[in-house]
C-alpha positions as CSV (number, residue, x, y, z in Angstrom):
1,M,-20.1,-24.0,-30.7
2,G,-18.7,-20.6,-31.0
3,D,-15.9,-19.3,-28.8
4,D,-18.4,-16.9,-27.3
5,A,-20.9,-19.5,-26.3
6,A,-17.8,-21.7,-24.8
7,I,-16.7,-18.9,-22.8
8,D,-20.2,-17.9,-21.5
9,Q,-20.6,-21.5,-20.0
10,L,-17.6,-21.3,-17.9
11,P,-18.8,-21.1,-14.3
12,I,-18.2,-17.7,-12.6
13,D,-15.9,-19.4,-9.9
14,V,-13.7,-20.6,-12.7
15,L,-13.2,-17.2,-14.2
16,V,-12.4,-15.7,-10.8
17,H,-9.7,-18.3,-10.1
18,I,-8.3,-17.7,-13.8
19,F,-8.3,-13.8,-13.1
20,L,-6.6,-14.4,-9.7
21,L,-3.7,-15.7,-11.4
22,I,-3.2,-12.4,-13.5
23,N,-1.0,-10.1,-12.0
24,S,-1.0,-7.4,-14.8
25,F,-3.6,-4.7,-13.9
26,T,-3.7,-3.8,-17.6
27,D,-4.6,-7.2,-18.5
28,L,-7.2,-7.3,-16.0
29,A,-8.6,-4.2,-17.2
30,Q,-8.7,-5.5,-20.7
31,C,-10.6,-8.7,-19.5
32,M,-13.5,-6.3,-18.4
33,C,-13.8,-5.0,-21.8
34,L,-13.4,-8.1,-23.9
35,F,-16.3,-9.5,-25.9
36,C,-18.4,-6.4,-25.8
37,R,-20.3,-7.6,-28.7
38,A,-21.8,-10.3,-26.5
39,S,-23.3,-8.2,-23.5
40,S,-23.9,-11.2,-21.3
41,V,-20.3,-12.5,-21.7
42,C,-18.9,-8.9,-21.1
43,K,-21.0,-8.6,-18.0
44,K,-19.8,-12.0,-16.7
45,W,-16.2,-11.1,-17.5
46,K,-16.5,-7.9,-15.6
47,Q,-18.2,-9.7,-12.7
48,G,-15.2,-12.3,-12.6
49,V,-12.5,-9.6,-12.6
50,K,-14.4,-7.7,-9.8
51,Q,-14.8,-10.8,-7.8
52,S,-11.1,-11.8,-8.2
53,I,-9.9,-8.4,-7.0
54,G,-12.3,-8.6,-4.2
55,R,-10.7,-11.9,-3.0
56,R,-7.1,-10.7,-3.1
57,Q,-5.3,-10.2,0.1
58,S,-2.3,-8.6,-1.6
59,L,-1.8,-6.0,-4.3
60,S,1.4,-4.6,-5.8
61,F,1.5,-2.0,-8.3
62,A,5.2,-1.8,-8.2
63,G,6.5,-1.6,-11.8
64,W,3.2,-0.7,-13.2
65,K,2.3,2.7,-14.5
66,M,-0.7,3.3,-12.5
67,D,-2.3,6.7,-11.8
68,D,-4.5,8.0,-9.0
69,A,-7.9,7.3,-10.7
70,S,-7.1,3.7,-11.7
71,T,-5.5,2.8,-8.5
72,A,-8.3,4.1,-6.4
73,R,-10.7,2.3,-8.4
74,L,-9.1,-1.0,-8.1
75,L,-8.6,-0.6,-4.4
76,R,-12.3,0.1,-3.8
77,L,-13.0,-3.3,-5.3
78,A,-10.4,-5.0,-3.1
79,Y,-12.5,-5.5,0.1
80,S,-10.2,-8.4,1.4
81,L,-6.9,-6.7,1.1
82,K,-4.3,-6.9,3.8
83,E,-1.1,-5.9,2.0
84,L,-0.7,-3.0,-0.3
85,N,2.5,-2.1,-2.4
86,I,2.6,1.1,-4.3
87,S,6.4,1.4,-4.4
88,R,8.1,3.2,-7.0
89,G,9.0,0.5,-9.9
90,R,10.5,0.5,-13.2
91,W,7.9,2.8,-14.8
92,G,7.0,4.4,-11.5
93,C,3.4,4.6,-10.0
94,Q,2.2,8.1,-10.8
95,I,0.5,8.4,-7.4
96,S,0.0,11.8,-5.9
97,D,-1.4,13.1,-2.6
98,R,-4.9,13.3,-4.3
99,G,-4.4,9.5,-5.1
100,L,-3.6,8.6,-1.4
101,E,-6.6,10.5,-0.4
102,D,-8.8,8.6,-2.8
103,I,-7.5,5.4,-1.6
104,S,-8.1,6.3,1.9
105,S,-11.9,6.1,1.3
106,A,-11.6,2.3,0.3
107,K,-13.1,0.0,2.8
108,C,-9.9,-2.1,3.0
109,V,-7.7,0.6,4.3
110,S,-8.8,0.1,7.8
111,N,-7.8,-3.5,7.7
112,L,-4.5,-3.2,6.0
113,T,-1.5,-4.6,7.8
114,Y,1.3,-3.7,5.4
115,I,1.6,-0.5,3.2
116,S,4.8,0.4,1.2
117,L,5.1,3.7,-0.3
118,W,8.7,3.3,-1.1
119,G,10.4,5.8,-3.4
120,M,7.2,7.8,-3.9
121,T,8.8,11.2,-4.3
122,G,5.5,12.8,-5.6
123,I,3.7,12.4,-2.3
124,T,4.1,14.6,0.7
125,D,3.0,14.7,4.4
126,K,-0.6,15.7,3.3
127,G,-1.3,12.3,1.5
128,V,0.5,10.2,4.1
129,V,-1.3,11.6,7.0
130,H,-4.7,11.2,5.2
131,L,-3.9,7.6,4.4
132,T,-2.6,6.5,7.9
133,S,-5.4,8.1,9.6
134,R,-7.5,5.3,8.4
135,A,-5.0,2.5,8.5
136,N,-5.5,1.6,12.1
137,S,-4.6,-2.0,11.7
138,L,-1.1,-1.4,10.1
139,Q,1.8,-3.4,11.3
140,H,4.4,-2.8,8.7
141,L,5.1,0.4,6.9
142,N,7.7,1.5,4.3
143,I,7.8,5.1,3.5
144,G,11.5,5.2,2.8
145,G,12.8,7.4,-0.2
146,T,10.2,9.9,0.5
147,F,10.3,13.5,1.5
148,I,7.9,13.1,4.5
149,T,8.4,15.1,7.5
150,D,7.8,14.6,11.2
151,A,4.1,15.6,10.5
152,S,3.7,12.1,9.0
153,L,5.4,10.5,12.0
154,F,3.1,12.2,14.4
155,A,0.0,11.1,12.4
156,I,1.4,7.3,12.2
157,A,2.1,7.5,16.1
158,D,-1.4,8.7,16.7
159,N,-3.3,6.2,14.4
160,C,-1.4,3.1,14.1
161,P,-1.0,1.4,17.6
162,Y,-0.2,-2.0,16.2
163,L,2.9,-0.8,14.1
164,K,5.7,-3.5,14.4
165,S,8.2,-2.1,11.9
166,V,8.8,1.0,9.8
167,I,11.4,1.9,7.3
168,L,12.4,5.5,7.1
169,W,15.2,4.8,4.7
170,S,16.6,8.1,3.4
171,C,14.0,10.2,4.9
172,R,16.2,13.0,5.4
173,H,13.5,15.4,6.5
174,V,12.5,13.6,9.6
175,T,14.0,14.6,12.9
176,T,14.7,13.3,16.4
177,D,11.3,14.7,17.5
178,G,9.2,12.7,15.1
179,V,11.3,9.5,15.6
180,L,11.0,9.7,19.5
181,V,7.2,10.4,19.4
182,L,6.7,7.4,17.0
183,V,8.7,5.1,19.3
184,S,7.0,6.4,22.4
185,K,3.5,6.0,21.2
186,C,3.7,2.8,19.0
187,R,4.3,0.4,21.9
188,K,4.3,-2.7,19.7
189,L,7.2,-1.3,17.5
190,E,10.1,-3.9,17.1
191,S,12.1,-2.4,14.3
192,I,13.0,0.9,12.8
193,N,15.2,1.6,9.7
194,I,16.6,5.1,10.0
195,W,19.7,4.4,7.4
196,G,20.2,7.6,5.4
197,T,18.4,9.9,7.5
198,R,19.9,12.7,9.6
199,I,19.1,11.0,12.9
200,P,22.1,11.5,15.4
201,V,23.5,8.7,17.6
202,D,22.0,10.5,20.6
203,C,18.4,9.6,19.2
204,C,19.3,6.0,18.9
205,I,20.4,5.9,22.6
206,A,17.1,7.7,23.6
207,M,15.0,5.3,21.4
208,L,16.5,2.4,23.3
209,A,15.8,3.9,26.6
210,I,12.2,4.0,25.6
211,R,12.1,0.7,24.2
212,P,15.1,-1.4,25.0
213,S,14.3,-4.3,22.7
214,L,13.9,-2.1,19.6
215,N,15.8,-3.3,16.6
216,I,17.5,-0.1,15.1
217,K,18.5,-0.7,11.5
218,L,21.3,1.6,10.1
219,G,21.7,0.0,6.7
220,G,19.9,-1.6,4.0
221,L,16.2,-2.0,3.3
222,L,15.2,-5.2,5.0
């Protein structure tokens, strides 16, 4: 029995389980193109990869050199996704505002409870506003190390009522106005990290007046 025939006999559920163990998105993309000389096998592998992505509840692109198109394409398949990490890694995700807009059209976005855009210096308020306008189930958000302004905070405050924690680490363009609106409207907010921002001490006092139990973090990323 040839290798192709042996692979062809693997049940689709077994292939899906194998692909779930692969964290390299480059490898997953290659799996979809293997054995192209045997069309039935190629089709089966593609189906297995797609189903494995569809079952994932967490995806992290940190450390992978992803672009707008490939990231959005994967997200459209990840209909069970709850946690999305596209933070800057060793190589850096090449995600732009256009990519965040494309990602926003994925069905999973409305069910995401965790998003990290940490260190994504190539994005602006335009992309963040677009993404968070659809992330209505969001509970934890990390947008530290970006150049967002109060415009992003206003959008988050309006669209993310379940937000519990937000990291604004080194977001030096946010102001007291944006932070206070966020704390006022996100009534479930438990923790906010404003280390490295230009937020004055008076703002911290005002935040605690609005939400006395709020944990205000002034250092670190956790």
